[in-house]
C-alpha distance (Angstrom), angle and dihedral (degrees) to the residues before:
residue distance angle dihedral
M1 . . .
T2 3.80 . .
H3 3.79 121.3 .
K4 3.78 120.4 -151.0
L5 3.79 115.2 -131.2
V6 3.79 122.7 -173.0
L7 3.80 116.8 -155.2
M8 3.79 113.2 -156.5
E9 3.81 105.4 -129.5
N10 3.79 113.1 -115.5
P11 3.83 133.7 148.9
M12 3.81 89.7 -125.6
S13 3.82 91.7 57.9
P14 3.82 106.2 50.9
A15 3.78 110.6 -156.7
E16 3.82 94.3 -146.7
M17 3.81 90.4 61.8
A18 3.79 90.5 47.9
R19 3.80 92.1 51.7
D20 3.80 90.9 52.9
I21 3.81 92.1 64.4
L22 3.83 101.4 26.6
P23 3.81 105.9 136.9
R24 3.77 121.4 -118.5
G25 3.77 112.8 -92.5
F26 3.82 95.3 39.5
D27 3.79 126.4 105.0
M28 3.82 110.6 -159.2
V29 3.80 125.1 -154.4
V30 3.81 120.0 -173.5
A31 3.81 116.5 -147.5
R32 3.79 137.2 156.4
P33 3.85 115.3 -119.7
G34 3.78 113.7 -111.0
T35 3.80 94.7 32.7
P36 3.83 127.8 109.4
A37 3.81 88.3 -118.1
F38 3.81 90.2 58.3
T39 3.82 93.0 47.7
E40 3.79 89.4 51.6
A41 3.79 94.7 44.3
V42 3.81 96.1 53.9
Q43 3.81 94.5 50.4
D44 3.79 90.6 88.8
A45 3.81 100.1 16.5
D46 3.79 120.9 133.0
F47 3.81 95.9 -168.4
L48 3.79 135.6 26.4
V49 3.81 117.8 -160.1
G50 3.79 128.7 -175.6
F51 3.78 146.0 66.8
A52 3.79 119.3 -35.7
S53 3.76 111.1 -88.6
A54 3.77 135.8 -169.9
G55 3.78 113.1 -106.9
L56 3.79 98.4 47.3
D57 3.78 89.3 121.2
T58 3.79 137.2 131.2
A59 3.79 91.9 -68.6
F60 3.80 90.0 52.1
Y61 3.79 93.3 52.9
A62 3.80 90.5 46.7
G63 3.79 87.1 57.2
A64 3.81 92.6 49.0
P65 3.83 102.5 52.2
R66 3.82 95.4 159.7
L67 3.80 95.5 52.5
R68 3.81 111.8 129.4
L69 3.81 102.0 173.9
L70 3.79 140.5 14.1
Q71 3.79 101.2 -150.4
L72 3.79 114.3 -166.7
L73 3.79 124.8 -153.0
S74 3.80 89.0 -153.7
A75 3.79 134.7 69.0
G76 3.81 92.2 -134.6
Y77 3.77 120.4 77.1
D78 3.81 104.2 172.4
R79 3.80 92.5 118.8
C80 3.81 91.6 58.9
D81 3.79 120.8 103.8
I82 3.79 95.4 -128.1
E83 3.80 96.3 -179.0
A84 3.79 91.3 51.9
A85 3.81 90.0 51.6
R86 3.79 90.7 47.0
G87 3.77 91.3 51.1
A88 3.79 90.8 50.9
G89 3.80 92.8 45.5
V90 3.82 92.3 -123.1
P91 3.81 117.5 142.2
I92 3.80 119.9 -137.9
S93 3.80 117.6 -145.3
T94 3.79 129.6 -169.0
N95 3.79 125.1 -139.1
G96 3.78 96.6 -85.8
G97 3.77 95.1 -113.8
A98 3.80 95.0 -58.1
N99 3.80 90.7 144.5
G100 3.80 96.1 38.6
N101 3.78 96.7 106.1
A102 3.80 91.9 47.9
V103 3.80 94.3 51.4
A104 3.79 92.8 44.9
E105 3.79 91.6 51.2
H106 3.81 90.4 46.6
A107 3.80 90.9 52.8
L108 3.81 90.3 52.7
M109 3.79 89.8 46.2
L110 3.81 90.4 55.3
M111 3.80 91.2 48.1
L112 3.79 89.9 52.8
A113 3.80 94.5 41.6
V114 3.80 92.6 52.6
G115 3.79 95.6 39.1
K116 3.81 93.0 47.3
R117 3.84 92.6 39.4
L118 3.78 89.8 -127.4
I119 3.81 96.1 175.2
W120 3.82 91.2 51.0
Q121 3.77 91.1 48.7
H122 3.80 92.8 49.7
R123 3.79 93.0 48.4
T124 3.80 91.3 47.3
V125 3.79 91.4 56.4
T126 3.80 96.3 43.4
A127 3.82 90.1 48.2
G128 3.80 90.1 56.8
G129 3.78 94.5 -106.0
W130 3.76 129.9 130.7
R131 3.77 138.3 -166.3
G132 3.78 115.0 -67.2
Q133 3.80 92.2 23.2
S134 3.78 96.8 94.3
N135 3.78 137.2 61.4
D136 3.80 86.9 -141.0
Q137 3.79 97.2 93.3
P138 3.79 111.9 -158.3
G139 3.82 101.9 -137.0
L140 3.80 93.0 -156.8
I141 3.80 119.5 -169.2
E142 3.78 138.1 -157.0
L143 3.80 124.5 -130.8
R144 3.79 94.3 -143.6
G145 3.79 112.6 102.7
R146 3.80 94.3 10.6
T147 3.79 125.0 119.4
L148 3.78 118.8 -112.4
G149 3.79 118.3 -160.5
I150 3.80 113.7 -157.3
V151 3.80 116.4 -161.8
G152 3.79 105.6 -161.1
L153 3.81 116.3 24.6
G154 3.79 100.2 -158.9
N155 3.79 125.5 125.8
I156 3.80 93.8 -55.3
G157 3.79 95.2 39.3
K158 3.80 90.8 54.8
K159 3.79 91.3 51.1
V160 3.81 89.8 50.4
A161 3.80 89.1 51.2
R162 3.81 91.9 54.0
L163 3.80 92.6 48.9
A164 3.80 91.4 46.7
R165 3.79 91.7 51.4
A166 3.82 88.6 52.2
F167 3.82 86.5 57.0
G168 3.80 89.8 52.5
M169 3.79 96.8 -108.0
H170 3.79 126.7 148.8
V171 3.80 108.2 -121.6
I172 3.79 128.1 -151.3
Y173 3.79 125.2 169.7
F174 3.77 145.4 -167.6
D175 3.79 122.2 -152.4
Q176 3.79 134.7 147.0
A177 3.80 87.9 -127.7
R178 3.78 99.7 62.1
L179 3.80 118.7 -158.8
T180 3.76 123.4 -121.5
E181 3.79 116.1 -104.5
E182 3.79 89.1 -107.6
A183 3.81 91.6 53.5
E184 3.80 90.8 47.1
D185 3.80 89.7 51.9
A186 3.81 91.6 50.3
L187 3.83 92.2 50.0
E188 3.82 93.0 37.9
V189 3.80 93.7 -128.3
R190 3.78 134.5 124.0
F191 3.79 130.6 -146.7
R192 3.78 120.0 -118.3
L193 3.79 132.4 170.3
L194 3.80 115.9 -104.9
P195 3.83 94.7 -103.8
E196 3.81 88.2 53.6
I197 3.81 91.5 48.7
L198 3.79 90.3 54.1
A199 3.81 95.1 45.8
L200 3.81 98.2 43.2
S201 3.79 104.9 37.2
D202 3.77 127.2 96.4
I203 3.80 87.9 -165.2
V204 3.81 126.5 23.4
T205 3.80 116.9 -161.8
L206 3.81 123.5 -170.6
H207 3.80 123.4 -141.9
V208 3.80 105.9 160.1
P209 3.81 131.1 121.4
L210 3.78 117.6 -110.0
T211 3.80 108.7 -102.7
A212 3.79 135.1 146.0
A213 3.80 88.0 -91.4
S214 3.81 95.6 49.8
R215 3.81 98.3 44.1
H216 3.81 107.7 116.1
M217 3.80 90.4 -7.3
I218 3.81 84.5 149.2
G219 3.80 106.1 55.3
A220 3.78 137.8 139.1
P221 3.84 95.7 -60.7
E222 3.81 92.5 49.0
L223 3.80 93.2 46.6
A224 3.81 89.7 49.1
A225 3.80 88.7 54.7
M226 3.83 92.5 57.4
K227 3.79 124.5 92.1
P228 3.82 115.4 -93.1
S229 3.80 86.1 -123.1
A230 3.82 94.0 50.9
I231 3.80 128.6 116.4
L232 3.81 125.0 -146.3
V233 3.82 120.0 -149.8
N234 3.81 123.0 -170.4
T235 3.80 122.3 -175.0
S236 3.81 95.6 147.1
R237 3.82 114.3 73.8
G238 3.80 128.7 -35.8
P239 3.82 99.2 -125.8
V240 3.81 90.7 59.2
V241 3.82 83.3 81.5
D242 3.79 126.1 53.0
E243 3.80 96.0 -124.6
V244 3.81 95.2 -162.0
A245 3.79 91.3 53.1
L246 3.80 90.5 46.3
H247 3.80 92.2 52.5
D248 3.79 90.6 50.0
A249 3.80 92.3 49.6
L250 3.82 92.9 48.0
A251 3.81 94.3 44.5
A252 3.81 90.9 51.5
N253 3.84 91.8 43.9
R254 3.80 90.4 -121.2
I255 3.80 84.8 139.6
A256 3.78 123.9 24.4
G257 3.78 101.6 -126.0
A258 3.79 150.9 -37.7
G259 3.78 138.6 -134.6
L260 3.80 113.5 -154.6
D261 3.78 131.3 -176.2
V262 3.81 93.4 168.2
F263 3.79 136.8 49.6
E264 3.78 139.1 -164.3
Q265 3.81 88.8 -115.0
E266 3.80 117.3 36.2
P267 2.90 120.9 -128.1
P268 3.80 89.3 24.9
S269 3.77 120.5 -127.4
P270 3.82 115.2 -97.8
A271 3.81 84.7 -123.5
N272 3.81 93.0 59.3
P273 3.84 104.2 137.8
L274 3.80 91.1 -139.9
F275 3.81 86.7 72.5
T276 3.81 90.2 68.1
L277 3.81 95.2 59.0
D278 3.78 126.1 93.2
N279 3.81 96.0 -158.4
V280 3.80 95.9 69.1
V281 3.80 133.4 79.6
L282 3.80 114.0 -156.6
T283 3.81 131.0 -166.0
P284 3.85 128.1 -178.2
H285 3.83 102.3 -109.8
L286 3.79 90.7 -78.9
A287 3.80 100.5 129.1
G288 3.79 93.1 107.7
P289 3.81 109.4 39.2
T290 3.79 115.0 76.7
A291 3.78 134.9 153.2
D292 3.79 87.0 -112.9
N293 3.81 99.1 57.3
V294 3.81 104.5 40.6
L295 3.78 90.0 88.3
A296 3.81 91.8 45.1
R297 3.81 90.3 54.3
F298 3.80 91.5 53.8
R299 3.79 92.2 43.1
N300 3.81 92.3 54.7
A301 3.79 92.0 42.8
F302 3.78 95.5 51.4
D303 3.79 93.1 43.1
N304 3.80 89.2 54.2
C305 3.80 91.5 48.8
Q306 3.79 89.1 51.5
R307 3.78 90.2 52.4
V308 3.79 91.9 54.4
A309 3.81 91.2 44.2
R310 3.83 87.6 56.4
G311 3.78 90.6 52.5
Q312 3.81 95.7 -103.3
K313 3.78 126.7 130.1
P314 3.80 115.2 -97.7
F315 3.77 123.4 -111.3
W316 3.80 124.7 -122.6
V317 3.81 98.2 25.9
I318 3.81 109.9 174.4
P319 3.82 113.0 -100.7
E320 3.80 93.8 -113.8
L321 3.81 90.8 61.5
A322 3.79 101.0 31.0
G323 3.77 113.3 122.6
């Protein structure tokens, strides 16, 4: 029996790589969401694989009555219409942590880039300057011995914790799913409530999914609770942080700096006031995709599709649809 799999066309998920490892018994069609070809392809599709896309709503599921799994190539799923999937009885699975290492490394890179004032250093050199030739003293910091507060200790948060410990940092975390004491000992982390994370941490890094509860979880009150010397890092989703409040806090030096891979509006407007600040490091939502993990994303996706094809439950179903 052959199962039809539709791959949502996207530059970050090259179809030729997917075809190289497509399991036997699967027929793959590549189509871009929103096109007539996509509408036709999903009419008899068993599996849909790709990045979350607008338009996968109730009408979409009605037009894909055979669909058994929406398999994402991303860890984030905030663009998915969860209620529409629930109504259709279609589980949504994430990528199984395929991009976890990349995001964790990116978070550490932002910590270092902000703490070492990498952009300032680069511009100083290219402008013909050198150390000691400017009144703008760099105030560089080390990570060793500082306290890192991780908000969201899932797959990525745990990887960040391990990297931070290798740098000699003290790690505290907040998560609704608290670890056992034995697991905390093994990871060398300690649980703290969110207000404690904000007050105690030299660097706060965010690794939570975007939900109604997490939207603007870091706003003006939370930023005011942080140390003036603290750094905020966000590689999760932009709306987790109130961007206006963050700009105000950075501009007034109420916190020392921020490293952001995500924004409330993506791509951000050229007039975004964060662009005018010299205590931020910004990257274009590229923490996850790397040349190293494209294959891992497809491998996890196809393995999960095979599981469902065999009549087994899929891995990595989003919490809202689990069970």
